[in-house]
DODOLO-287403 format. One record per residue (C-alpha): residue in one letter; x, y, z. Coordinates in steps of 0.5 Angstrom, whole numbers, padded with zeros to 4 digits, always signed. Each point is the difference from the previous one (the first is absolute). Example, Ala and Ser with C-alpha at 12.3 -4.5 7.8 and 13.67 -1.06 7.14 Angstrom:
2
A+0025-0009+0016
S+0002+0007-0002
//
This chain:
510
X-0004+0179+0193
X+0000+0001-0007
X-0004+0005-0004
X-0002+0000-0007
X-0004+0005-0004
X-0003-0004-0007
X-0004+0003-0005
X-0005-0004-0003
X-0001+0001-0008
X-0003-0003-0006
X-0001-0007+0004
X+0007+0000+0002
X+0003-0001+0007
X-0007+0000+0003
X-0003-0001+0007
X-0003-0006-0002
X+0006-0004-0002
X+0003+0002+0006
X-0006-0003+0004
X+0000-0006-0004
X+0008-0001+0001
X-0001+0001+0007
X-0005-0006+0001
X+0004-0004-0004
X+0005+0000+0005
X-0005-0002+0005
X+0000+0005+0006
X-0002-0002+0007
X-0005+0006+0001
X-0003+0005-0005
X-0003+0007+0002
X-0005+0004-0004
X-0002+0007+0001
X-0004+0002-0006
X-0005+0006+0000
X-0003-0001-0006
X+0000-0008-0002
X-0004-0001-0007
X-0002-0007-0002
X+0004-0001-0006
X+0006+0002+0005
X-0002-0005+0005
X+0000-0005-0006
X+0007+0001-0001
X+0002-0001+0007
X-0005-0006+0001
X+0004-0004-0005
X+0006+0000+0005
X-0004-0001+0006
X-0002-0007-0002
X+0003-0006+0003
X+0005+0003+0004
X+0002+0000+0008
X+0001+0007+0000
X-0004+0004+0006
X-0004+0006-0003
X-0002+0007+0003
X-0004+0004-0003
X-0002+0007+0001
X-0005+0003-0006
X-0004+0006-0001
X-0007-0001-0002
X-0005+0004-0004
X-0007-0001-0004
X+0004+0001-0007
X+0005-0006+0000
X-0001-0004+0006
X-0004-0007-0002
X-0002-0005+0005
X+0003-0005-0004
X+0007+0003+0001
X-0001+0001+0008
X-0002-0008+0000
X+0006-0002-0004
X+0004+0004+0005
X-0003-0004+0006
X+0002-0006-0004
X+0007+0001+0001
X+0001+0004+0007
X-0004+0002+0006
X+0004+0006+0001
X-0003+0005-0004
X-0003+0007+0002
X-0003+0005-0004
X-0002+0008+0000
X-0006+0003-0004
X+0002+0005-0005
X-0007+0002-0001
X+0001+0006+0005
X+0004+0006-0001
X+0007-0003+0003
X+0002-0006-0004
X+0006-0005+0001
X+0005+0001-0005
X+0006-0005-0001
X+0003-0005-0004
X+0005-0004+0004
X+0003-0007-0001
X+0004-0004+0005
X+0003-0006-0001
X+0004-0003+0006
X+0005-0006-0001
X+0005-0003+0005
X+0006+0005-0001
X-0003+0006-0004
X-0006+0004-0001
X-0003+0003-0007
X-0004+0006+0001
X-0004+0003-0006
X-0003+0007+0001
X-0004+0002-0007
X-0003+0006-0002
X-0006-0002-0004
X-0006-0004+0002
X+0000-0008+0001
X-0003-0001-0007
X+0002-0004-0006
X+0002+0006-0004
X+0003+0003+0007
X+0005-0005+0000
X+0002-0002-0007
X-0002+0006-0005
X+0000+0007+0004
X+0006+0004+0000
X+0002+0001+0007
X+0006-0001+0005
X+0000-0005+0006
X+0005-0001+0005
X+0004-0007+0002
X+0002+0000+0007
X+0004-0006+0002
X+0001-0002+0007
X+0006-0004+0003
X-0002-0004+0005
X+0007-0003+0002
X+0001+0007+0002
X-0003+0000+0008
X-0001+0008+0000
X-0003+0000-0007
X-0004-0006+0002
X-0003+0003+0006
X-0001+0007-0003
X-0005-0004-0006
X-0003-0004+0006
X-0002+0006+0004
X-0003+0004-0006
X-0004-0006-0002
X-0003-0001+0007
X-0002+0007+0000
X-0003+0000-0006
X-0004-0006+0001
X-0002+0002+0007
X-0003+0007-0003
X-0004-0004-0005
X-0003-0005+0005
X-0001+0005+0006
X-0003+0006-0004
X-0005+0002-0006
X+0001-0007-0004
X-0005-0005+0001
X+0002-0008+0000
X-0003-0003-0006
X-0004-0007+0001
X-0006-0003-0004
X-0006+0004+0004
X+0004+0006-0001
X+0000-0001-0007
X-0008-0001+0000
X-0001+0006+0004
X+0004+0004-0005
X-0004-0003-0006
X-0007+0002+0004
X+0002+0007+0001
X+0003+0001-0007
X+0007+0002+0003
X+0003-0005-0006
X-0002-0001-0007
X-0006-0003-0001
X-0006-0001-0005
X-0005+0001+0005
X+0001+0008+0001
X-0002+0000-0007
X-0007-0003+0001
X-0005+0005+0000
X-0008-0002+0002
X-0004+0005-0004
X-0008-0001+0002
X-0005-0001-0006
X-0005+0005-0001
X-0005-0005+0003
X+0004-0001+0007
X+0000+0008+0000
X-0007+0000+0000
X-0001-0006+0005
X-0002-0005-0005
X+0003-0007+0001
X-0002-0003-0007
X-0001+0003-0006
X-0006-0003-0005
X+0003-0004-0005
X-0001+0002-0007
X-0005-0004-0004
X+0003-0002-0007
X-0005+0000-0005
X+0000-0006-0005
X+0001+0000-0007
X-0008-0001-0002
X-0001+0006+0005
X+0005+0004-0003
X-0003-0001-0007
X-0007+0002+0002
X+0002+0007+0002
X-0002+0006-0004
X+0001+0007+0002
X-0007+0002-0002
X-0003-0005+0004
X+0003+0003+0006
X-0004+0006+0003
X+0005+0005+0002
X-0002+0003+0007
X-0003+0007-0001
X+0001+0006+0005
X-0006+0004+0001
X+0002+0007+0000
X-0008+0002+0000
X+0002+0003+0007
X+0006+0004-0002
X+0000+0007+0000
X+0005+0003-0005
X+0000+0007-0002
X+0005+0003-0005
X+0001+0008+0001
X+0001+0003-0007
X-0002+0007+0002
X+0008+0002+0000
X+0001-0003-0007
X-0001+0006-0005
X+0000+0000-0008
X-0002-0007-0001
X-0003-0001-0006
X-0002-0006-0004
X-0001+0002-0007
X-0006-0003-0004
X-0002+0000-0007
X-0005+0006+0001
X+0005+0005+0003
X+0005-0001-0005
X-0005+0001-0006
X-0002+0006+0004
X+0007+0003+0000
X+0002-0001-0007
X-0007+0003-0002
X+0003+0007+0003
X+0005+0000-0004
X+0006+0000+0005
X+0006-0005-0001
X+0002-0005+0005
X+0006+0002+0003
X+0006-0005+0000
X+0005+0000+0006
X+0006-0002-0002
X+0006-0002+0005
X+0007+0000-0001
X+0006-0003+0004
X+0005+0005+0002
X+0005-0005-0002
X-0003+0000-0007
X+0002+0008+0000
X+0007-0001+0002
X+0001-0005-0006
X-0002+0005-0005
X+0005+0004-0004
X-0004+0006-0002
X-0006+0004+0001
X-0003-0003-0007
X+0001-0007+0002
X-0005+0002+0006
X-0005+0003-0004
X+0000-0006-0005
X-0001-0005+0006
X-0006+0004+0003
X-0003+0001-0007
X+0000-0007-0002
X-0002-0003+0007
X-0006+0005+0000
X-0002-0003-0007
X+0000-0007+0003
X-0004+0002+0006
X-0005+0003-0004
X-0001-0006-0005
X-0001-0005+0006
X-0005+0004+0004
X-0004+0005-0004
X-0007-0002+0000
X-0004+0000-0007
X-0007+0000+0002
X-0002-0001-0008
X+0004-0007+0000
X-0002-0002+0007
X+0007-0002+0002
X-0001+0001+0007
X-0003-0007+0002
X-0005+0001+0006
X+0002-0007+0003
X+0007+0004+0002
X-0004+0003+0006
X-0005-0005+0003
X-0004+0005+0005
X+0001+0006+0004
X+0002-0001+0007
X-0006+0002+0004
X+0003+0002+0007
X-0006-0001+0004
X-0001-0007-0002
X+0003-0006+0004
X+0005-0006-0003
X-0002-0007+0001
X+0006-0003+0003
X-0003-0006+0001
X-0001-0001-0007
X+0006+0002-0003
X+0005-0004+0005
X-0004-0007+0000
X-0002-0004-0005
X-0001-0007-0002
X+0005-0003-0005
X-0002-0005-0005
X+0007-0003-0002
X+0001-0007+0000
X+0007-0003+0002
X+0003-0005-0005
X+0003-0004+0005
X+0002-0006-0005
X+0003+0005-0005
X+0004+0003+0006
X+0002-0007+0002
X+0003-0002-0007
X+0004+0007+0000
X+0003-0002+0006
X+0002-0007-0002
X+0003+0003-0006
X+0004+0005+0003
X+0002-0005+0005
X+0002-0005-0005
X+0004+0005-0004
X+0004+0002+0006
X+0002-0007+0002
X+0002-0001-0007
X+0004+0006+0000
X+0003-0002+0007
X+0002-0007-0004
X+0003+0004-0005
X+0005+0003+0005
X+0001-0006+0004
X+0008-0001+0001
X+0001-0008+0001
X+0004-0001+0007
X+0004-0006+0001
X-0001-0003+0007
X+0006-0003+0003
X+0000-0007+0003
X+0004+0001+0006
X+0000-0008+0001
X+0004+0000-0007
X+0006+0005+0002
X+0007-0003-0002
X+0004+0006+0001
X+0001+0005+0006
X+0004+0006-0001
X+0002+0005+0006
X+0005+0005+0002
X+0005-0003+0006
X+0001+0004+0006
X+0007+0001+0002
X+0005-0006+0001
X+0000-0002+0008
X+0007+0002+0003
X+0000-0006+0004
X+0002-0006-0003
X-0005-0005+0003
X-0005+0004-0003
X+0002+0000-0007
X-0002-0007-0002
X-0008+0003+0000
X-0004+0004-0005
X-0006+0002+0004
X-0007+0001-0003
X-0006+0003+0003
X-0005-0005+0003
X-0006+0004-0004
X+0003-0002-0006
X+0000-0007+0002
X-0007+0000+0001
X-0001+0004-0007
X+0003-0005-0004
X+0000-0007+0005
X+0001-0004-0006
X+0006+0003-0002
X+0004-0002+0006
X-0004-0007+0001
X-0001+0000+0008
X-0007-0004-0002
X+0005-0005-0002
X+0006-0004+0003
X+0001+0004+0007
X+0003-0003+0006
X+0000+0003+0007
X+0007+0001+0003
X+0002+0003+0007
X+0006+0005-0001
X+0003+0004+0006
X-0006-0003+0004
X-0005+0003-0005
X-0005-0004-0005
X+0001+0002-0007
X-0003-0002-0007
X+0005-0003-0004
X+0000-0002-0008
X+0006-0003-0003
X+0001+0003-0007
X+0006+0000-0005
X+0002+0006-0003
X+0005+0003-0005
X+0003+0007+0001
X+0003+0004-0005
X+0004+0007+0001
X-0002+0003-0007
X+0006+0005+0001
X+0005-0005+0001
X-0003-0006-0004
X+0001-0004+0006
X-0004-0006+0001
X-0002-0004+0007
X-0004-0006+0001
X-0003-0002+0007
X-0004-0006+0001
X-0001+0001+0007
X-0003+0007+0000
X-0006+0001+0004
X-0006+0005+0001
X-0002+0001+0007
X-0005+0004+0004
X-0002+0000+0007
X-0007+0002+0003
X+0000+0008+0002
X+0006+0001-0005
X-0002+0006-0005
X+0004-0003-0005
X+0003-0007-0003
X+0007-0002-0002
X+0003-0003-0006
X+0006-0003+0004
X+0007-0002-0004
X+0007+0001+0001
X+0001+0001-0007
X-0003+0007+0001
X+0007+0002+0004
X+0004-0001-0006
X-0004+0006-0004
X+0001+0008+0002
X-0006+0004-0001
X-0002+0007+0002
X-0007+0003+0002
X-0005+0000-0006
X+0004-0005-0004
X-0006-0005-0003
X-0001-0007+0001
X-0004-0004-0004
X-0003-0007+0002
X-0002-0005-0005
X-0004-0006+0002
X+0002-0006-0005
X-0003-0005+0004
X-0004-0002+0006
X+0007+0000+0004
X+0005+0003-0005
X+0001+0008+0000
X+0005+0004-0004
X+0002+0006+0003
X+0004+0006-0004
X+0003+0006+0004
X+0000+0006-0005
X+0005+0006+0002
X-0003+0007-0001
X+0006+0002-0005
X-0002-0005-0005
X-0004+0001-0006
X-0005-0005+0001
X-0002+0003+0007
X-0004+0005-0004
X-0004-0005-0003
X-0002-0004+0007
X-0001+0007+0004
X-0006+0002-0005
X-0003-0007+0002
X+0001+0002+0008
X-0006+0005+0000
X-0003-0002+0007
X+0002+0003+0006
X+0002-0004+0006
X-0004+0002+0007
X+0004+0005+0004
X+0006+0001-0005
X+0002+0003-0006
X+0002-0007-0003
X-0004-0003-0006
X-0002-0007-0003
X-0004-0003-0006
X-0002-0007-0002
X-0001-0003-0006
//
C-alpha cells in the first residue's frame, strides 16, 4: 500500500483532476462517500459518469440547503446502489472519499473539504491518495475486508436506501431543498371575516368623473346636540384677555406698562464685560417699548386684534366648527392635462438617456472560442475536443446538425455523425494540419459533442489554452489552438467572458 499527502493550492494538484484521471482509466467499480455533496460538485462528477460500464456505489448526506431533487434523480440514473443520511438533525454524516477499483489496483482519495466545485478545485486543502496493490494477496484481502465492513454498516444501520418513492417523500416532508417550503398562504381580510367574496369596485366612466363636483356632494354631518362636553376652567388663574377699554384705563392712571425681557444664559456667557451686558439690556428695552407701547390718542392698538372676551359659561358649537360644506369645483381636465404633460416629459427624458444595445443573432455566429480542459492522458482520447451539449442547442446553426447528418452504430451505440473538413493550426509552432475526414459526433444522452480528428494528436496543449473554431462554410472549419504564454492569448481571453457550467473555464462567441 502506498500513501501520499497532497496539497491542493491555486488550482494545482486538485482532487478534481485526480478523479478525472481515474475515470479515464475506466475502473470496474467506483465507491463514493460524500457527506456534503453540492450540485456544482456533482456536475463535475457527472461529466465522467456518462457512457461507462463502471458500477457505482453512492453514500451521501442530504440537507435542506444543498440537496435537490434533480441531483438525486440523476444519481438513480447511474446506479441503484445509493444510500443517504439526513444531515438536518444534530448528528451529521461527514465524509469525502472516492474509491476507484481496477483489476490489479485500487486508488482511494480521502479529501478534507466538501464535494463542491470550489472544494475539489480552488480551496487550500490537503487530501490523501492511497494505492492498494491487488496483486498482493494480503493487501487485497485487507482492502476487501475493510470495504465489506464499511458497506455493511451503511446498509444495515442508520442509512436509507434511495429510490424514486423515497425522493417523493423527502420533497413532501421538506427534507431536501424545495421551493414549496417558501410558499406561505396568507388569508385575506375577507376570508378572516368569513366573506368568501369581496364586492368588486365599480369603476366610474369618464362622463361620470367629469360631472363630479365637491360642492354637490353633501358631507355627512355628525349630530353633536346630545353631546355633553364640560370644560373646567376653575383651576386656571390670571387669565386676562386685554380689551381696548382696559388698556386705556391703565394708561390714564399714569402707570407705565412693565416690560419683561428674558435673556439666554449663553448670551451672558458670551459677554466680555459688565458694560456690554448693560448696553444689551438698555437697547432691548427700547425696542420692546416701541413694539408694545399703547398710544391712546393715535389708537395704535387695533380692536380687531382681540375678537371677544371668552365667556367660560357659554357653550362651544363643535358641530358648526368641525363640519362645513365645500364649494370648490375639481378641475378634472386641468389635472389630466398636467398629468399628460408630465408623462410626456418623463418619456422624453428616458429617450434622451436610452443606450442602444445591439442584439446578437446566434444564428449568425461564425466564431466559437473557449478554454480547453487538460489534455487526455490516454492516446485513444487525444483525437477529440469536447464541447458541452447545451452549447450545441444554443448555436445549432454553427454545428449544423440540422443539415447533413447520418446515423452510425459505434460499439453497439447509435451516434449522429456529421462529416466535415478542418484545418488545424498550432499557433505556437506555426504548424498546420488538414483533415478531410473529420467528424462532429453526438449520441443521445451524452452531455457533450465532439470534434474528432487525428490531427489533434499532433498538438500539445494544457488546461485553459484557448481554441478558436471558425466556420468558413457549411462543412469547413478552421481551428486555431493558442497557448497561454503567447501575446495573442490575452486578446482572445477577453472575448471568453461566459463561464461553462460546473467549471471555471470560460467561452465566448462572435
